[in-house]
N, C-alpha and C positions, 0 to 999 in steps of 0.2 A: 824698339828705339825709333825707328822713322817717325812715326806718329806722336811720340813725347817731345820728339826734337823739333818737330814741326810746331806743335799746338805751341811749346815755348818760344819759339822764333817767331809765330804769329804775332803773340801779346806783344814781345819786346819791340817787333815791327811797328805794332799800332801806337804804342807809347812813344817812339821816335817820330813818328808822321805827327803824330798830335802835338809834340812839342815844335816840331819844326813849323808846320803849317797854321797852328789854332794855340798860340803860345797863352792866349787866354784862358785857355780849359785846364792847363797843366796845374797839379796840385803838388805841394811836397811830397805827399805819400806814395805819390808815384816813380819817385825816384827810388823809394823802396822796393817796389812792385819789380821797376825795372833791375835792380841791383839782385834781386830773388829769382827773377827768371834768367839772367845770365849765370849765377851761381847752378842752377838747373840744368842748364843745357851744357855745362861744362861737365857737371857732374855725370850726366847720362853718358855722354860722349866717351869720357877717360874710364868710365867702368864698363861699358857695351863693346866697345872698338876691339879689346883683345879677344873677347869670346866670339864676335863677329869674324874677326879673323882666323880665329882657330877653326871655325867651322867651315871655312872654306879651303882648310887643309893648309895655310900657311906656317908653316915650321918654325922659322926663326925670324917673328915679327918682332919682338923686342929681347935687345940685349941687355947687360946689367944696368947700365945709363937709363934705357927706355922704360924697365922696371920701375927704376927709382922717381924717375920724371911722372910717368902714368899714375903709381899709387900715390904719389904726395899730392899730385894736383886732385886727385879723387877725394883724397882725404880733406884737403884744404877745402874743397869747393864743398863737400859735404857739411864740413864744420861752418861754413859762411851761409849755408842754408837755414842750420840751426839758430845762428846768430841775428840774420837778418828776419826769420818768421817771429823770433822773440822782439827784436825790434819795431815790427808790424805790429804785433800785439799790445805793445808798451805803447807806441805811438798813438794808436787808436784808443786806447783805454784814456790817456791824457787828452786827447781831442773831444771825445765825449763825456767828459768829467763837467759836473755842474760848475756854474761860476762860483758857488760858493764852498766848492771842495778845497780841500789844502794842496792839490795837485793843480789848481787853475792856473797858479802864476807861470808853470812851464808851459803853457799853451804857446805862449809868444815866443818862447826860445827852442822850440820843436824844430824848428826848420833850420837853424842854424846847428843842430848836432847831428843832422842826417850825416853828411860826408864825413866828419871826423869818427863817427860810429862807424862808416864803411872803412876808414883806413884802419880803426883799432881791430875791426873783425879779421881783415887779412894780417895785419902784423900779428896777431896771437894765435890765429891758424898756423901762418908760418912757422911762427917759432916752436908750437906744440908738433905739428906733424912732419917736419922738418927730420925729426928723428926716424922714419921708416925709413931713410935714405941707407942708414948704417945697417940695417938688418934684413934689406931685400935684394934680390938680384934674379937673373933670366935664370931659369931651370936649365939644368945640364942634361938632363935626360928627358924629352918630351913626353914619354909614356910614363913617366915617374907620378905613382898616386900616394906618396908618402904624406905625413903632416906636415903643414907649415906653408904650403904656397898660398899665393892670391889669387891666381886666375892661370889661363892656361899655361902662360909662358913665365911666370915669375914665381918666387918661391923665398922661404929662408934661404938665408946664406949657410946656417947652420944649422941642422933639423932640429938640434937639441937648445938651441940660442932662444932664449924668452926676452921680451921688450925690458928695458930697464923701469925699475920702480918710479923715478923722477916721471917717467913718460906716460907711463900707466894711470898714475895720480893726475895729472895735468889734464890726460883726455876725459877722466871719469869726471873730475870737478869741473872742468869745462861744460859737458854735457848736462851735469846735473844742475848746474847754475842756470844754463839759459832753458832748458825744460822747465824749471820752477818758476821762472820769470813769466814764462809764457804762461801756465797753469795759473798763478796768481792775478796776471794780467787779464785773462780770459775770464776767470770768476768773478773779477771787479765789473768788467763788461756785461757779462750775464746779470748780474744784480741790477747795473742801470738801466739795461733793457728791460729787466721785470718791473722795475718801479715805474718807468715810462710805460708799460703797457697797461699797468694796474691806473695809472692816472688817465691814460687814454679812453678806458672801460666808460669814464665819467663824461665823456663827451656825446652829446646826443645826436649830432651828424654823424651817419654812417660814412658818407663819403671820405670826411676828413678822418674819422678813425680808421680807415683802411688805407690811407695812405702811407707809404712809407718812406721817409727823409731820407737824401742820399747819404747821411753819417749811419745811418742804421743800417741800409743797405751793404755798406761798406763794414761794418760792424760783422753782421752777419757772416758775410764772406770769410774775413778774418778769423772769427770762430771755428767756422768750418775749416779753415787750413791749420789751425792752430792742434784741432781735434786729431783733424788727418795725420799731422806730425807726429802727434804724441802716440797716438795709435799704432801706427807703423814702426817708431822708434823703439818701444818698449817690445812689440812682437819680434822684431828682427833682433833685438839684444837677447831676449830669453832665447830665442832658437840658436844663436850665436853660442851664448853660454852654454848651452845644451850639448852643440857640437864639439865645443872645445873639451868639455868634460868627459867625451867619450873615448875610449881608446881607441876604438877603430873608426875609420875613415867612411864618410857616408855622404858621397856625391849629390844625393838626390835632396839630403837635408842642406847642403851648401849652395846647392841651386836655389831653392828656396827661399834661402837666407840673401842670397843676392838680388833675388825677384823683389823681397820685401823692401831692399834697400834702395830700388829704383821706384816704389810704388808714388811716394810722396811726390817726388821731382816729376811723374809722370801726371798726376792726377791735379797739381798744382794750376797748371794752365787753364784746366779748365773750370775751375772754381773763380779764377781770376776774371775768365769770359762772361762769367753772369752778372759780373757788377761793371763792364764795359760797355758804354755806350757805342762804340765805334763797331762792335761786333754785329749788331742789327744791320747797319748800315753797310758794313763790309758784305754780307750775306745777299743784302738787297742788290748791292751792285752786282757781284756774282751771276747772283740768279738774273738779272736784267742783260746781263753780257751774255749769260747761256741761251736766253730766250733769242736774243738777236742773233746768236750764231746759229743758232736751230732753223730760224725763221730764213736767213741766207741760203742755209744749205737746202733746206726744201725749195725755195723759189728758184734756186740756181739749178 
């Protein structure tokens, strides 16, 4: 948890620092990166904190209200991560689309749609996942191992109670819609990159052909993010479905499922670091500080 939260926090801080000190370098897409990073931080914290407290032997870390808040925020931020990654993919697909494309007219409106999209994502996810408050509560018995609990402190209020049909339907439609948009926009970007690569092969200058534009670098990063999200999304859902179909509880499979759910927000900042120019500068600054400290230590 500490590594993933630190990495996401570092990326978020770098974007804030750039916006405050070098506003001429800020780009509209950076707001989407920041929103994704913030969602990842909250998702990791609210998913991992109960397990961490349980490992320290804390018996009553969450009551009914605490369970409902933790689970609701975890579900909402997970949904926000899905929505924001989809927005990121669509944003970049439209950005790199050629001027003669039917999507070209949208380029001039992209920046005005970012914050309304964030608001829409928050509202739709809150409306969907607020339903978990009705069926989740604190575990009455800390050692209970029956079906239905979410983490070490929370479980279904009634073990035979199922989620209502509209909630399940809205959740499935939400996930499938945004994953489908991710895949569609990613395939579109792959097609554009392939066409660009074929045209670049006709350039005789090797120096020019090897150069990659900032847009293409950002596109490669976003494609990695989408691939990572889709891969772990389907892997996690398949394992979760398998666990739910089993009549017997399997703690090991549930732990693996929980681990898979945190893989994307954990890996996400490392993909973003590849495309951020401030990272090499920061590493160089830290390296110089380290060398200065060592020289003073040895000289003293």
